[in-house]
C-alpha positions in Angstrom: -58.7 7.2 44.4 -61.7 9.0 45.5 -64.9 7.9 43.7 -67.2 10.8 42.7 -70.8 10.0 42.4 -72.7 12.2 40.0 -76.4 12.1 40.1 -78.6 12.6 37.1 -79.8 15.9 38.6 -76.2 17.1 38.4 -75.9 16.5 34.7 -77.0 19.3 32.4 -79.2 18.4 29.4 -77.2 17.4 26.3 -74.0 17.3 28.5 -73.2 13.6 27.8 -71.5 13.3 24.4 -70.8 10.2 22.3 -67.2 10.2 23.6 -68.5 9.7 27.2 -70.6 6.6 26.1 -69.0 3.3 25.9 -69.3 1.4 22.6 -72.1 -1.1 22.2 -73.6 -0.1 25.6 -76.9 1.7 24.7 -79.8 -0.8 24.1 -82.9 -0.1 22.2 -84.9 0.2 25.4 -83.1 3.5 26.0 -84.3 4.9 22.6 -87.4 7.0 22.5 -90.1 5.4 20.4 -90.0 6.5 16.8 -86.8 8.4 17.5 -84.7 6.6 14.9 -85.4 8.5 11.6 -83.9 8.1 8.1 -81.1 10.6 8.9 -79.9 8.3 11.7 -79.7 5.3 9.4 -76.5 4.7 7.4 -77.0 4.0 3.7 -77.5 0.3 2.9 -77.6 -0.4 6.6 -81.0 -2.2 6.5 -80.6 -5.7 5.1 -83.2 -8.3 4.3 -82.6 -9.8 7.7 -83.9 -6.6 9.3 -87.2 -6.7 7.4 -90.2 -8.6 8.5 -91.6 -11.2 6.1 -94.3 -9.9 3.8 -93.9 -6.4 5.2 -92.8 -4.4 2.1 -95.7 -3.5 -0.2 -95.6 -2.4 -3.8 -96.1 1.3 -2.9 -92.5 1.2 -1.6 -91.0 0.2 -4.9 -89.5 2.8 -7.2 -91.4 2.9 -10.5 -89.8 0.7 -13.1 -87.3 -0.7 -10.6 -88.3 -4.4 -11.0 -86.3 -5.7 -14.0 -86.0 -9.2 -15.5 -83.1 -10.1 -13.1 -85.6 -9.9 -10.2 -88.2 -12.1 -11.9 -87.9 -15.8 -11.5 -88.4 -17.9 -14.6 -92.0 -19.2 -15.3 -93.5 -16.8 -12.7 -95.8 -14.8 -15.0 -99.1 -16.7 -15.4 -101.9 -16.0 -17.8 -103.8 -14.4 -15.0 -101.0 -11.8 -14.7 -101.2 -10.8 -18.4 -103.2 -7.7 -19.3 -106.5 -8.4 -21.0 -106.6 -8.4 -24.8 -109.0 -9.0 -27.7 -110.5 -12.4 -28.3 -108.7 -14.2 -31.1 -105.6 -12.0 -31.1 -102.1 -13.6 -31.1 -99.0 -12.1 -29.5 -96.1 -11.7 -31.9 -93.2 -9.2 -32.3 -92.8 -6.2 -34.6 -89.7 -5.1 -36.6 -88.3 -3.5 -33.5 -88.6 -6.7 -31.5 -91.4 -5.3 -29.3 -94.6 -7.3 -28.5 -97.5 -6.7 -30.8 -101.0 -8.1 -31.0 -102.0 -9.7 -34.3 -105.5 -8.7 -35.1 -108.1 -11.5 -35.2 -108.8 -12.7 -38.7 -112.1 -13.7 -40.3 -113.6 -17.2 -40.3 -111.6 -19.5 -42.6 -108.5 -17.3 -42.8 -105.1 -18.6 -42.0 -102.1 -17.1 -40.1 -99.6 -16.2 -42.8 -96.0 -15.0 -42.7 -95.6 -11.5 -44.2 -91.8 -11.8 -44.4 -88.9 -10.6 -42.3 -89.3 -7.4 -40.4 -93.1 -7.6 -40.3 -95.5 -9.5 -38.0 -97.6 -12.2 -39.4 -101.3 -11.6 -40.4 -104.5 -13.5 -40.8 -105.2 -13.7 -44.6 -107.4 -15.7 -46.9 -105.7 -18.8 -48.1 -104.5 -18.6 -51.7 -106.2 -20.8 -54.2 -104.5 -23.2 -56.6 -105.0 -26.7 -55.2 -103.9 -27.4 -51.7 -103.7 -30.8 -49.9 -106.7 -33.0 -49.6 -108.4 -32.9 -46.2 -110.6 -35.6 -44.6 -114.3 -34.8 -44.6 -116.2 -37.9 -43.5 -116.3 -41.7 -43.3 -119.5 -43.8 -43.8 -119.6 -47.4 -42.9 -122.2 -49.9 -44.2 -122.8 -51.3 -40.8 -124.5 -54.5 -39.6 -127.6 -54.2 -41.9 -127.8 -54.3 -45.7 -128.5 -50.9 -47.3 -130.0 -49.9 -50.7 -127.2 -47.4 -51.3 -124.5 -45.3 -49.6 -125.2 -41.6 -49.9 -122.5 -38.8 -49.7 -124.0 -35.3 -49.5 -123.0 -31.7 -48.8 -120.9 -31.5 -52.0 -119.8 -28.0 -52.9 -120.8 -26.9 -56.3 -117.7 -24.9 -57.1 -114.1 -24.4 -56.0 -113.6 -27.9 -54.7 -112.3 -31.3 -55.9 -113.4 -34.5 -54.2 -111.6 -37.8 -53.6 -113.7 -40.8 -52.7 -112.0 -43.9 -51.2 -114.0 -47.1 -50.5 -113.4 -50.7 -49.5 -115.4 -54.0 -49.3 -118.5 -52.8 -51.1 -120.3 -56.0 -52.0 -123.7 -57.1 -53.4 -126.3 -59.0 -51.5 -127.4 -60.7 -54.8 -125.4 -63.7 -55.9 -125.8 -62.8 -59.5 -124.0 -60.4 -61.9 -124.5 -56.8 -60.5 -123.1 -53.6 -61.8 -121.8 -51.1 -59.2 -122.8 -47.5 -60.1 -122.2 -44.0 -58.9 -125.2 -41.7 -59.5 -125.5 -37.9 -58.9 -128.3 -35.7 -57.5 -128.7 -31.9 -57.8 -130.8 -31.7 -54.6 -129.9 -34.7 -52.4 -133.2 -36.5 -53.0 -133.7 -36.9 -56.8 -130.9 -39.1 -58.3 -130.2 -39.2 -62.0 -130.7 -42.8 -63.2 -130.1 -42.2 -66.9 -128.3 -39.7 -69.2 -124.7 -40.7 -68.4 -121.8 -41.2 -70.8 -119.6 -43.7 -68.9 -116.9 -46.2 -70.0 -115.1 -48.9 -68.0 -112.0 -50.9 -69.0 -111.6 -54.2 -67.3 -108.3 -56.2 -66.9 -108.7 -59.8 -65.7 -106.3 -61.7 -63.5 -106.2 -64.5 -66.2 -104.9 -62.1 -68.8 -108.2 -61.3 -70.4 -110.0 -58.0 -70.5 -112.8 -56.1 -72.1 -114.6 -52.7 -71.9 -118.2 -51.6 -71.7 -120.3 -48.5 -71.3 -123.3 -47.5 -69.2 -126.0 -44.8 -69.1 -127.6 -45.5 -65.8 -124.6 -44.1 -63.8 -120.9 -43.9 -63.7 -120.0 -47.6 -64.2 -117.6 -48.6 -61.4 -117.6 -52.3 -62.2 -119.6 -54.8 -64.2 -120.9 -58.3 -63.2 -119.9 -58.1 -59.6 -121.0 -61.2 -57.7 -121.4 -61.8 -54.0 -117.9 -62.6 -52.8 -118.1 -62.2 -49.0 -117.2 -59.0 -47.3 -113.4 -59.3 -47.6 -113.6 -59.5 -51.4 -116.0 -56.6 -52.1 -115.2 -53.7 -54.5 -112.3 -51.5 -53.3 -111.2 -48.4 -55.2 -111.2 -44.6 -55.5 -112.7 -41.9 -57.6 -112.1 -38.2 -58.4 -115.0 -35.8 -58.7 -113.6 -32.8 -60.6 -114.5 -29.2 -59.7 -118.1 -28.6 -60.9 -118.0 -25.1 -62.5 -121.3 -23.3 -62.7 -123.3 -24.5 -65.7 -121.0 -27.4 -66.5 -121.5 -31.2 -66.7 -120.4 -33.4 -63.8 -117.3 -35.5 -64.6 -115.8 -38.3 -62.5 -113.1 -40.9 -63.0 -111.4 -43.6 -60.9 -110.1 -47.2 -60.5 -111.1 -50.2 -58.5 -110.4 -53.9 -58.0 -113.0 -56.6 -57.4 -113.6 -60.4 -57.7 -116.1 -61.0 -60.5 -117.5 -63.8 -62.5 -115.6 -67.1 -62.6 -113.7 -66.0 -59.5 -111.5 -63.7 -61.6 -110.0 -60.6 -60.1 -110.7 -57.5 -62.2 -108.7 -54.3 -62.1 -111.0 -51.6 -63.5 -110.4 -48.1 -64.8 -113.6 -46.0 -65.3 -114.7 -42.5 -66.1 -117.5 -40.5 -67.6 -119.9 -37.6 -67.2 -123.5 -36.8 -66.5 -124.6 -35.4 -69.9 -126.7 -32.5 -68.5 -125.2 -29.3 -67.1 -126.4 -29.0 -63.6 -125.1 -28.7 -60.1 -124.2 -31.9 -58.2 -124.7 -31.7 -54.4 -125.0 -35.5 -53.6 -123.7 -38.8 -55.0 -124.6 -42.4 -54.1 -123.1 -45.8 -54.6 -125.7 -48.3 -55.7 -125.9 -51.7 -57.4 -128.0 -52.1 -60.6 -130.3 -54.3 -58.5 -130.2 -55.6 -54.9 -128.8 -54.1 -51.8 -125.3 -53.5 -50.6 -124.1 -56.3 -48.3 -124.0 -55.6 -44.6 -120.5 -55.4 -43.3 -118.9 -53.3 -40.5 -115.6 -53.3 -42.5 -117.1 -51.8 -45.7 -116.9 -48.0 -45.9 -116.6 -44.9 -48.1 -114.3 -42.1 -47.0 -114.5 -38.6 -48.5 -111.7 -36.0 -48.9 -111.8 -32.6 -50.4 -109.3 -30.2 -52.0 -110.0 -26.5 -52.0 -108.9 -25.0 -55.3 -110.5 -21.5 -55.4 
């Protein structure tokens, strides 16, 4: 067979068709730069393997094309969220769409508004909620003349006082009193109508009254810090122009080493605001003790 040699000069332009080219024979070095355009690419022919890492930018994404399937779990950080209003809380509306709950005012609480409606910040309803802790005062390592509890609201609040180990320095018969003050500095030392009922561990008992303060216990002797007066008292809501009323119970070791369980109550017999109370013995200081304390709780009622 005679071999015919055809030089490139003997081939007319565009004379070599696809049928004359062997399969898989033309390498990329034979392609003109930038010659392969979108028309020459088969649909879905470019796979992830053909793309360089970190080569596709967001301008190449179709708007709205990134759906939840293409987002990995736990990938949206706080920094990726759009800015909002300080204090707003994200919730959902009746259609299930996200909605921002407007920031409430100081003291308001987040409240359910029922099914089909997002919650809202609202003023807490009155009517006597739970007691909340306010403060705790310890006697400490030095004897004190009294224990003072201030910043008492003059309306809309009930107070609960809880104490333990309140003992007298004096080794005689001392009455433990609670006295009130309208201004935190001038304490009322007379003008009380107070009564205490005492039940003794030996089966006896008696009662007595006092005018120098609310009479918590009578004839309390020095009994060491682990045997001081322990009890509680309620200070009722002090409505404007009304008299301060207080009641409570306590236990203490008294004269003749008898345990006494006391129930007491009374009122300051002048209508004025009470902003401060103090625990004080009729004479003598309160015994130093790091375990003796008075805790204060309050209940908002209006």
